[in-house]
Kinemage of the C-alpha trace (Angstrom):
@kinemage 1
@onewidth
@group {chain A} dominant
@subgroup {mainchain}
@vectorlist {calphas} color= white
{ca met a 1} P -19.699 -17.816 -0.019
{ca thr a 2} L -17.937 -16.501 -2.865
{ca arg a 3} L -14.236 -17.366 -3.463
{ca pro a 4} L -11.595 -14.641 -3.977
{ca leu a 5} L -10.777 -14.354 -7.691
{ca arg a 6} L -7.372 -15.027 -8.849
{ca ile a 7} L -5.606 -13.417 -11.564
{ca asp a 8} L -2.110 -15.022 -12.525
{ca val a 9} L -0.086 -12.938 -14.680
{ca glu a 10} L 3.471 -13.263 -15.950
{ca asn a 11} L 5.506 -10.691 -14.512
{ca gly a 12} L 2.758 -9.594 -12.336
{ca trp a 13} L 3.229 -7.662 -8.897
{ca tyr a 14} L 0.834 -8.702 -6.223
{ca his a 15} L 0.118 -7.532 -2.551
{ca ile a 16} L -0.731 -10.961 -0.855
{ca thr a 17} L -2.361 -11.272 2.534
{ca ala a 18} L -3.419 -14.339 4.438
{ca arg a 19} L -5.106 -14.289 7.981
{ca gly a 20} L -5.252 -17.247 10.720
{ca thr a 21} L -8.631 -18.884 11.075
{ca glu a 22} L -11.290 -17.195 13.515
{ca gln a 23} L -8.382 -14.523 13.866
{ca arg a 24} L -6.130 -16.642 15.593
{ca ser a 25} L -2.178 -16.495 15.740
{ca ile a 26} L -0.565 -18.129 12.850
{ca phe a 27} L 2.948 -17.071 14.471
{ca pro a 28} L 2.298 -18.036 18.205
{ca asp a 29} L 6.013 -17.134 18.945
{ca asp a 30} L 9.380 -16.272 17.193
{ca ser a 31} L 10.316 -19.764 15.986
{ca tyr a 32} L 7.135 -19.751 13.705
{ca cys a 33} L 8.215 -16.486 12.092
{ca val a 34} L 11.738 -17.850 11.626
{ca his a 35} L 10.295 -21.049 9.933
{ca phe a 36} L 8.052 -19.185 7.766
{ca ile a 37} L 10.856 -16.803 6.532
{ca glu a 38} L 12.781 -19.806 5.672
{ca leu a 39} L 9.539 -21.174 3.601
{ca leu a 40} L 9.579 -17.721 1.723
{ca lys a 41} L 13.200 -18.225 0.708
{ca thr a 42} L 12.222 -21.934 -0.616
{ca met a 43} L 9.273 -20.585 -2.055
{ca ser a 44} L 11.236 -18.201 -4.207
{ca glu a 45} L 13.722 -20.900 -5.108
{ca arg a 46} L 11.139 -23.417 -5.954
{ca tyr a 47} L 8.612 -21.321 -7.861
{ca gly a 48} L 10.835 -18.724 -9.251
{ca val a 49} L 8.857 -16.007 -7.342
{ca glu a 50} L 10.566 -12.983 -6.597
{ca val a 51} L 9.645 -11.707 -3.095
{ca his a 52} L 10.053 -7.964 -2.588
{ca ala a 53} L 8.940 -7.199 1.013
{ca tyr a 54} L 7.159 -8.934 3.900
{ca cys a 55} L 5.746 -8.238 7.130
{ca leu a 56} L 4.407 -11.022 9.844
{ca met a 57} L 1.821 -9.967 12.293
{ca gly a 58} L 1.037 -12.333 14.625
{ca asn a 59} L -2.651 -13.623 13.208
{ca his a 60} L -1.614 -12.494 9.480
{ca tyr a 61} L 0.825 -11.757 6.953
{ca his a 62} L 1.716 -9.388 4.145
{ca leu a 63} L 4.006 -9.948 0.993
{ca ile a 64} L 4.766 -8.058 -2.255
{ca ile a 65} L 5.784 -10.527 -4.947
{ca arg a 66} L 6.433 -10.601 -8.559
{ca thr a 67} L 5.829 -13.544 -10.590
{ca pro a 68} L 7.886 -13.889 -13.801
{ca glu a 69} L 6.225 -17.384 -14.474
{ca ala a 70} L 2.468 -16.323 -13.877
{ca asn a 71} L 2.212 -18.762 -10.713
{ca ala a 72} L 1.175 -16.631 -7.686
{ca ser a 73} L -1.628 -18.966 -6.880
{ca ala a 74} L 0.544 -22.152 -6.978
{ca ala a 75} L 3.238 -20.416 -4.996
{ca val a 76} L 1.289 -18.942 -2.204
{ca gln a 77} L -1.058 -22.078 -1.903
{ca trp a 78} L 2.277 -24.094 -1.513
{ca leu a 79} L 3.571 -21.584 1.389
{ca asn a 80} L 0.376 -21.659 3.482
{ca ile a 81} L -0.088 -25.343 3.105
{ca ser a 82} L 3.392 -25.961 4.225
{ca his a 83} L 3.130 -23.417 7.119
{ca ser a 84} L 0.060 -25.157 8.261
{ca val a 85} L 1.332 -28.490 8.112
{ca trp a 86} L 4.432 -27.635 10.174
{ca phe a 87} L 2.293 -25.501 12.498
{ca asn a 88} L -0.060 -28.569 13.215
{ca arg a 89} L 2.613 -31.069 13.913
{ca lys a 90} L 4.497 -28.663 16.199
{ca arg a 91} L 1.339 -27.835 18.467
{ca gly a 92} L -0.137 -31.474 17.782
{ca arg a 93} L -3.256 -30.254 16.205
{ca val a 94} L -5.330 -30.765 13.069
{ca gly a 95} L -7.562 -28.455 11.100
{ca his a 96} L -7.292 -25.200 9.384
{ca val a 97} L -4.723 -22.676 10.152
{ca phe a 98} L -5.590 -20.036 7.418
{ca gln a 99} L -8.811 -18.250 7.095
{ca gly a 100} L -10.005 -19.489 3.734
{ca arg a 101} L -7.987 -18.459 0.760
{ca phe a 102} L -5.529 -15.960 0.727
{ca asn a 103} L -5.954 -12.427 -0.828
{ca ser a 104} L -3.973 -11.059 -3.623
{ca val a 105} L -4.110 -7.437 -5.279
{ca leu a 106} L -2.598 -7.137 -8.707
{ca ile a 107} L -0.500 -3.984 -8.821
{ca asp a 108} L 0.284 -1.909 -11.927
{ca ala a 109} L 4.033 -1.255 -11.242
{ca glu a 110} L 4.305 1.640 -13.743
{ca gly a 111} L 2.658 4.150 -11.504
{ca ser a 112} L 2.970 4.934 -7.832
{ca trp a 113} L 0.848 2.017 -6.647
{ca leu a 114} L 3.643 -0.192 -5.670
{ca leu a 115} L 5.560 2.305 -3.476
{ca val a 116} L 2.459 3.014 -1.503
{ca ala a 117} L 1.534 -0.533 -1.330
{ca ser a 118} L 5.156 -1.158 0.246
{ca ala a 119} L 4.589 1.483 2.871
{ca tyr a 120} L 1.111 0.135 3.743
{ca leu a 121} L 2.760 -3.261 4.255
{ca his a 122} L 5.655 -1.896 6.264
{ca leu a 123} L 3.497 0.367 8.775
{ca asn a 124} L 1.499 -2.607 9.636
{ca pro a 125} L 3.545 -2.947 13.182
{ca val a 126} L 2.539 0.349 14.143
{ca arg a 127} L -0.932 0.687 12.810
{ca val a 128} L -2.492 -0.759 16.181
{ca lys a 129} L -4.478 0.559 18.982
{ca ala a 130} L -1.403 0.368 21.228
{ca his a 131} L 0.147 2.921 19.217
{ca gly a 132} L -2.773 5.115 18.901
{ca leu a 133} L -3.387 4.035 15.292
{ca gly a 134} L -6.388 2.126 15.333
{ca lys a 135} L -8.724 2.557 12.743
{ca val a 136} L -10.994 5.326 14.881
{ca ala a 137} L -7.851 6.955 16.641
{ca asn a 138} L -6.225 7.234 13.188
{ca ala a 139} L -8.956 8.970 11.688
{ca ala a 140} L -9.423 11.394 14.610
{ca glu a 141} L -5.630 12.155 14.573
{ca arg a 142} L -5.544 12.801 10.796
{ca gln a 143} L -8.695 15.236 11.459
{ca gly a 144} L -6.833 16.988 14.045
{ca leu a 145} L -9.109 16.077 16.830
{ca thr a 146} L -6.417 14.543 19.056
{ca ala a 147} L -2.815 15.644 19.653
{ca thr a 148} L 0.105 13.383 18.698
{ca tyr a 149} L 2.736 13.783 21.400
{ca arg a 150} L 6.579 13.403 20.626
{ca glu a 151} L 6.913 10.338 23.053
{ca gln a 152} L 3.953 8.750 21.144
{ca ile a 153} L 5.981 9.382 17.840
{ca glu a 154} L 9.117 8.042 19.191
{ca lys a 155} L 7.444 5.101 20.436
{ca arg a 156} L 5.877 4.339 17.017
{ca leu a 157} L 9.400 5.011 15.125
{ca asn a 158} L 11.156 2.746 17.573
{ca thr a 159} L 8.430 -0.037 16.927
{ca leu a 160} L 8.879 0.299 13.261
{ca cys a 161} L 12.677 0.142 13.323
{ca arg a 162} L 12.930 -2.662 15.668
{ca cys a 163} L 10.215 -4.919 14.244
{ca pro a 164} L 12.294 -8.526 13.357
{ca trp a 165} L 9.744 -9.744 11.191
{ca ser a 166} L 9.562 -7.381 8.487
{ca ser a 167} L 11.687 -6.479 5.308
{ca tyr a 168} L 11.542 -2.646 6.709
{ca arg a 169} L 14.781 -3.120 8.679
{ca val a 170} L 16.455 -3.980 5.546
{ca tyr a 171} L 14.978 -1.161 3.283
{ca ala a 172} L 15.668 1.532 5.974
{ca gly a 173} L 19.471 0.118 6.181
{ca tyr a 174} L 19.180 -1.445 9.626
{ca ala a 175} L 19.614 -4.949 8.524
{ca gln a 176} L 21.767 -7.043 6.035
{ca lys a 177} L 19.735 -7.903 3.200
{ca pro a 178} L 19.213 -11.715 2.557
{ca asp a 179} L 20.085 -12.954 -0.931
{ca trp a 180} L 16.476 -14.066 -1.649
{ca leu a 181} L 14.920 -10.542 -0.925
{ca leu a 182} L 14.835 -8.037 -3.830
{ca thr a 183} L 15.056 -4.268 -2.931
{ca glu a 184} L 16.418 -2.812 -5.850
{ca thr a 185} L 13.021 -1.658 -7.425
{ca leu a 186} L 11.528 0.040 -4.581
{ca trp a 187} L 14.976 1.763 -3.513
{ca arg a 188} L 15.132 2.852 -7.112
{ca arg a 189} L 11.553 4.257 -7.090
{ca ser a 190} L 12.050 6.149 -3.752
{ca gly a 191} L 15.758 7.227 -4.434
{ca gly a 192} L 17.694 4.722 -2.155
{ca ser a 193} L 17.762 3.313 1.546
{ca glu a 194} L 17.516 6.910 3.402
{ca lys a 195} L 14.916 8.198 1.148
{ca tyr a 196} L 12.796 4.966 1.574
{ca arg a 197} L 13.178 5.197 5.103
{ca lys a 198} L 12.053 8.864 5.375
{ca tyr a 199} L 9.462 8.327 3.157
{ca val a 200} L 7.821 5.635 5.328
{ca gln a 201} L 8.775 7.099 8.579
{ca gly a 202} L 6.978 10.393 7.340
{ca tyr a 203} L 3.705 8.716 7.649
{ca val a 204} L 4.412 7.850 11.369
{ca thr a 205} L 5.505 11.561 12.298
{ca arg a 206} L 2.355 13.084 10.589
{ca gly a 207} L -0.214 10.489 11.223
{ca leu a 208} L -1.098 8.048 8.924
{ca asp a 209} L -3.796 8.661 6.332
{ca pro a 210} L -5.932 5.466 5.219
{ca ser a 211} L -7.286 7.141 2.349
{ca glu a 212} L -3.873 6.890 0.596
{ca phe a 213} L -4.191 3.132 0.805
{ca glu a 214} L -7.723 2.666 -0.383
{ca gly a 215} L -6.405 1.739 -3.805
{ca ile a 216} L -4.700 -1.460 -2.715
{ca lys a 217} L -6.990 -2.544 0.272
{ca asp a 218} L -9.746 -5.198 -0.838
{ca arg a 219} L -9.390 -4.668 -4.447
{ca ile a 220} L -8.461 -7.260 -7.400
{ca ala a 221} L -6.346 -4.685 -9.131
{ca val a 222} L -5.080 -1.211 -9.329
{ca gly a 223} L -3.577 0.891 -12.005
{ca thr a 224} L -3.966 2.973 -15.112
{ca gln a 225} L -6.900 2.646 -17.421
{ca gly a 226} L -4.969 0.502 -20.115
{ca phe a 227} L -3.791 -2.006 -17.284
{ca val a 228} L -7.299 -2.123 -15.649
{ca asp a 229} L -8.971 -2.958 -19.206
{ca arg a 230} L -6.156 -5.753 -19.672
{ca met a 231} L -7.133 -7.241 -16.156
{ca lys a 232} L -10.854 -7.305 -16.989
{ca lys a 233} L -10.450 -9.250 -20.290
{ca lys a 234} L -8.240 -11.700 -17.924
{ca val a 235} L -11.022 -11.762 -15.408
{ca gly a 236} L -13.676 -12.956 -18.070
{ca ala a 237} L -15.762 -15.613 -17.077
{ca leu a 238} L -14.192 -15.733 -13.606
{ca ser a 239} L -15.990 -12.727 -12.745
{ca ser a 240} L -18.802 -14.674 -11.071
{ca glu a 241} L -16.442 -15.706 -8.422
{ca gln a 242} L -15.737 -12.107 -7.621
{ca pro a 243} L -16.969 -10.744 -4.145
{ca ala a 244} L -19.231 -7.919 -4.375
{ca arg a 245} L -16.864 -5.512 -2.304
{ca lys a 246} L -13.855 -6.427 -4.689
{ca gln a 247} L -13.536 -4.260 -7.673
{ca leu a 248} L -10.718 -3.220 -10.358
{ca ile a 249} L -9.909 0.403 -9.724
{ca cys a 250} L -8.447 2.672 -12.593
{ca thr a 251} L -6.305 5.649 -12.258
{ca ile a 252} L -7.921 9.018 -12.811
{ca pro a 253} L -6.152 11.370 -15.712
{ca phe a 254} L -4.388 14.250 -14.387
{ca asp a 255} L -6.225 16.763 -16.811
{ca phe a 256} L -9.450 15.408 -15.240
{ca ile a 257} L -8.307 16.087 -11.767
{ca val a 258} L -7.089 19.612 -12.797
{ca lys a 259} L -10.648 20.463 -14.496
{ca leu a 260} L -12.186 19.393 -11.122
{ca val a 261} L -10.096 21.804 -9.030
{ca glu a 262} L -10.516 24.600 -11.783
{ca glu a 263} L -14.384 24.587 -11.398
{ca glu a 264} L -14.026 24.599 -7.761
{ca lys a 265} L -11.625 27.880 -7.785
{ca ala a 266} L -13.374 29.353 -10.722
{ca gln a 267} L -9.882 29.815 -12.172
{ca ser a 268} L -7.893 28.308 -15.051
{ca trp a 269} L -4.834 25.826 -14.049
{ca asp a 270} L -2.389 28.036 -15.781
{ca asp a 271} L -3.295 30.882 -13.462
{ca phe a 272} L -2.359 29.032 -10.253
{ca arg a 273} L -0.199 25.963 -11.212
{ca cys a 274} L 3.241 27.984 -10.713
{ca cys a 275} L 1.952 29.555 -7.110
{ca arg a 276} L 3.901 27.943 -4.269
{ca gly a 277} L 1.407 27.497 -1.489
{ca asp a 278} L -1.699 28.240 -3.636
{ca trp a 279} L -4.166 25.554 -2.421
{ca gly a 280} L -5.615 24.720 -5.770
{ca arg a 281} L -2.052 23.730 -7.074
{ca asp a 282} L -1.468 21.783 -3.985
{ca met a 283} L -5.046 20.197 -4.035
{ca val a 284} L -4.152 18.937 -7.580
{ca leu a 285} L -0.798 17.707 -6.445
{ca ser a 286} L -2.534 15.771 -3.396
{ca leu a 287} L -5.378 14.212 -5.471
{ca ala a 288} L -2.966 13.401 -8.228
{ca arg a 289} L -0.559 11.669 -6.184
{ca arg a 290} L -3.511 9.422 -4.724
{ca arg a 291} L -5.175 8.786 -8.099
{ca ser a 292} L -3.282 9.823 -10.943
{ca gly a 293} L -0.498 6.945 -10.614
{ca leu a 294} L 1.870 9.500 -11.771
{ca thr a 295} L 5.438 9.771 -10.032
{ca leu a 296} L 6.474 12.783 -7.999
{ca arg a 297} L 8.670 13.859 -10.859
{ca glu a 298} L 6.005 13.757 -13.449
{ca leu a 299} L 3.802 15.602 -11.149
{ca gly a 300} L 6.566 18.121 -10.733
{ca glu a 301} L 6.764 18.379 -14.701
{ca lys a 302} L 2.962 19.301 -14.854
{ca ala a 303} L 2.988 21.805 -12.252
{ca gly a 304} L 5.599 24.106 -13.847
{ca asp a 305} L 8.882 22.024 -13.290
{ca met a 306} L 8.773 21.539 -9.992
{ca asp a 307} L 11.488 19.290 -8.025
{ca tyr a 308} L 10.144 16.138 -7.099
{ca arg a 309} L 11.152 16.782 -3.642
{ca ala a 310} L 9.385 20.248 -3.428
{ca val a 311} L 6.395 18.347 -4.627
{ca ala a 312} L 6.670 15.860 -1.956
{ca lys a 313} L 6.841 18.631 0.707
{ca ala a 314} L 4.087 20.532 -1.187
{ca ile a 315} L 1.575 17.463 -0.787
{ca glu a 316} L 2.937 16.797 2.839
{ca arg a 317} L 2.007 20.485 4.013
{ca phe a 318} L -1.153 20.453 2.242
{ca asp a 319} L -2.183 17.264 3.694
{ca ile a 320} L -1.406 18.699 7.136
{ca lys a 321} L -3.202 22.028 6.261
{ca val a 322} L -6.531 20.024 5.389
{ca thr a 323} L -6.591 18.480 8.663
{ca lys a 324} L -7.025 21.960 10.289
{ca asn a 325} L -9.040 23.600 7.691
{ca lys a 326} L -12.963 22.701 7.623
{ca ser a 327} L -13.435 24.333 4.135
{ca leu a 328} L -10.748 22.554 2.307
{ca lys a 329} L -11.694 19.449 4.156
{ca gln a 330} L -15.006 19.780 2.604
{ca ile a 331} L -13.685 20.406 -0.862
{ca gln a 332} L -11.406 17.769 -0.807
{ca lys a 333} L -14.271 15.167 0.205
{ca lys a 334} L -16.169 16.661 -2.669
{ca leu a 335} L -13.852 15.909 -5.313
{ca leu a 336} L -12.976 12.516 -3.917
{ca arg a 337} L -16.615 11.417 -4.229
{ca arg a 338} L -16.687 13.035 -7.787
{ca met a 339} L -13.507 11.033 -8.885
{ca ala a 340} L -15.074 7.658 -7.063
{ca asn a 341} L -17.963 8.023 -9.387
{ca val a 342} L -15.994 8.482 -12.585
{ca lys a 343} L -16.468 5.712 -15.327
{ca met a 344} L -13.057 6.369 -17.542
């Protein structure tokens, strides 16, 4: 079996995940969660690792960390070993607690990937079958094949807001921030606590779209072409350890996305970029939000000086429209396939 590749980077941002062996629980009750969070604080102090987000999910956990000293591997290894030793002592057992090595995704913090990664992390408590958001049900909901009832949405929001073992409550303004949890970067990217809460809850109220998270799940690194090129150099001889399903993914230039939509519409970008509600303009914005790495503000500038809030709203309306319009859905899938095969 190949071993997950590790890239330790100075000032690197990572999405970290680790699962219990044989899918067993690593947090059987609240006391295990309390102890793990204490370990997070100790890891931060001991290794100088910045903890920016976390979510504990029964048989696995998620973290977003930054490593000023290029020591993600050492820090997370210590975290998992420390939890395993305490876990086995408490339960009077021996053996592995975690399923192999932890997974890490190196994130280019200059684009939108970091904010998307945090949403993916914080939404985990409601991305389950009990809330109608298992993989199959979630896909059906996004395609408009099932109805989302008010009671179901309220149940999801209530679970999200009340989850005690996630940093979301801090980010949303429902809980006091511990001194070891750093929230300023993500708050700044989203526009503050209230806007971050609305950003994450927006996925719950309109149904989740797994395709928005493809860039961070099962990857080694995500980011701009320059970022990916630098990471490729770091991979070097270690590439033989890389699992086949893992890959480096780069962002797609905005102009290339525009060209794809221009060809599909048989119109120039200048003819429709300022047209409110035009499917071509909104298709560009939606695709670029997923793959260009540009912020909402930057997308607004390219679409005729749109306010970033208007850009977000246009993308939201378009994504809902796609679920109900088979023709647009076909075009979107076609363009996503073409983008996936691009070698920039």
